[in-house]
C-alpha positions as CSV (number, residue, x, y, z in Angstrom):
1,X,-27.4,-3.6,-6.8
2,X,-26.6,-1.1,-4.1
3,X,-23.1,0.2,-3.0
4,X,-21.7,-1.6,0.0
5,X,-21.0,0.7,3.0
6,X,-19.0,-0.7,5.9
7,X,-20.4,-0.3,9.4
8,X,-18.0,0.4,12.3
9,X,-19.4,-2.6,14.3
10,X,-18.6,-5.0,11.5
11,X,-15.0,-4.1,11.0
12,X,-12.4,-6.9,11.7
13,X,-8.9,-5.5,12.4
14,X,-5.8,-7.5,11.8
15,X,-2.2,-6.8,13.0
16,X,0.6,-6.4,10.5
17,X,4.3,-6.0,10.9
18,X,6.3,-3.8,8.4
19,X,10.1,-4.1,8.5
20,X,11.7,-0.8,7.6
21,X,15.3,-2.1,7.5
22,X,17.0,-1.0,4.3
23,X,13.8,0.5,2.8
24,X,13.2,4.2,2.0
25,X,11.3,6.0,4.8
26,X,8.7,7.3,2.4
27,X,7.8,3.9,0.9
28,X,7.5,2.4,4.4
29,X,5.2,5.2,5.4
30,X,3.0,4.8,2.3
31,X,2.6,1.1,3.1
32,X,1.7,1.8,6.7
33,X,-0.7,4.6,5.8
34,X,-2.5,2.4,3.3
35,X,-3.0,-0.3,5.9
36,X,-4.1,2.2,8.6
37,X,-6.7,3.7,6.2
38,X,-7.9,0.3,5.1
39,X,-7.6,1.1,1.4
40,X,-6.2,-2.3,0.6
41,X,-9.6,-3.9,1.5
42,X,-12.4,-4.3,-1.0
43,X,-14.9,-3.0,1.5
44,X,-13.1,0.3,2.1
45,X,-15.5,3.1,3.0
46,X,-14.0,6.7,3.2
47,X,-16.2,7.9,6.1
48,X,-15.6,4.8,8.3
49,X,-12.4,3.9,10.0
50,X,-11.9,0.5,8.6
51,X,-8.1,0.1,8.8
52,X,-5.7,-2.3,10.5
53,X,-3.2,-2.2,13.3
54,X,0.4,-1.6,12.0
55,X,3.7,-2.3,13.8
56,X,6.8,-0.8,12.2
57,X,10.0,-2.4,13.3
58,X,13.7,-1.4,12.6
59,X,12.7,2.3,12.2
60,X,16.4,3.2,13.0
61,X,17.5,1.3,9.9
62,X,15.2,3.1,7.5
63,X,17.0,4.9,4.6
64,X,16.7,8.4,3.4
65,X,17.7,8.8,-0.2
66,X,19.6,11.6,-1.9
67,X,20.6,14.7,0.2
68,X,17.6,14.4,2.4
69,X,19.5,13.6,5.6
70,X,21.3,16.9,5.5
71,X,18.7,19.1,3.7
72,X,15.4,18.0,5.2
73,X,14.5,19.5,8.5
74,X,12.1,18.6,11.3
75,X,10.8,21.9,12.7
76,X,8.5,22.7,15.6
77,X,7.7,26.0,17.4
78,X,7.0,26.6,21.1
79,X,4.7,29.5,20.3
80,X,7.0,32.0,22.0
81,X,9.3,34.5,20.2
82,X,12.4,32.8,19.1
83,X,10.9,29.4,19.9
84,X,11.7,27.7,16.6
85,X,13.5,24.4,17.1
86,X,14.9,22.6,14.1
87,X,16.8,19.4,13.6
88,X,17.9,17.8,10.3
89,X,16.8,14.3,9.6
90,X,20.3,12.8,10.1
91,X,20.1,13.9,13.7
92,X,16.5,13.0,14.0
93,X,17.1,9.5,12.8
94,X,20.0,9.1,15.3
95,X,18.0,10.4,18.3
96,X,14.3,9.6,17.6
97,X,13.8,7.3,14.6
98,X,10.3,6.5,15.8
99,X,9.3,10.1,15.5
100,X,10.6,10.3,11.9
101,X,8.4,7.4,10.9
102,X,5.3,8.7,12.8
103,X,5.6,12.1,11.1
104,X,5.9,10.6,7.7
105,X,2.8,8.4,8.2
106,X,0.9,11.3,9.8
107,X,1.4,13.4,6.8
108,X,-0.2,10.7,4.6
109,X,-3.4,10.4,6.7
110,X,-6.3,12.8,6.5
111,X,-6.4,15.8,8.9
112,X,-9.6,14.9,10.7
113,X,-10.9,12.7,13.5
114,X,-10.7,9.6,11.4
115,X,-7.0,10.3,10.6
116,X,-6.2,10.9,14.3
117,X,-8.0,7.7,15.3
118,X,-6.0,5.8,12.6
119,X,-2.7,7.1,13.9
120,X,-3.4,5.6,17.3
121,X,-3.2,2.2,15.8
122,X,0.4,2.8,14.5
123,X,3.1,1.3,16.7
124,X,6.7,2.2,15.9
125,X,9.9,0.6,17.3
126,X,13.5,1.5,16.6
127,X,14.7,-2.2,16.7
128,X,13.1,-5.5,15.9
129,X,11.7,-6.1,19.5
130,X,8.1,-5.2,20.1
131,X,5.5,-6.1,22.8
132,X,2.6,-7.2,20.6
133,X,3.3,-11.0,20.2
134,X,0.0,-11.8,21.9
135,X,-1.9,-10.2,19.0
136,X,-0.2,-12.6,16.6
137,X,0.8,-10.0,13.9
138,X,1.7,-11.3,10.5
139,X,4.5,-9.8,8.3
140,X,3.1,-7.6,5.5
141,X,4.6,-8.3,2.1
142,X,3.0,-5.8,-0.3
């Protein structure tokens, strides 16, 4: 018996909704990253992008535990001298909760072309309204 290897043309993608309301940000990100990678499927193949589409709703209601809202920082640099910008996660969750979820999921995906392609299938919304009803997404309970 030979090992099964998925082929890109044979991949069937489903749409899942993850509700982040009241759940820790990291646990929501782990679930989303697992679905985006396709690791929940028995036909998972590491060198083929075989994941699903993921919609994360209620990103503004995600919870950070402990002292993370005050002690954890989002930092980015413009490349110029003195160009470091930083914001703690309390401010980030108030201003751009979608970015906080995207960064958490991005850190859990591989740093290569497959990981970048998987990240394009992540859709994050601050509230429960989304524009993907035509794809008939199903709630993910896992």
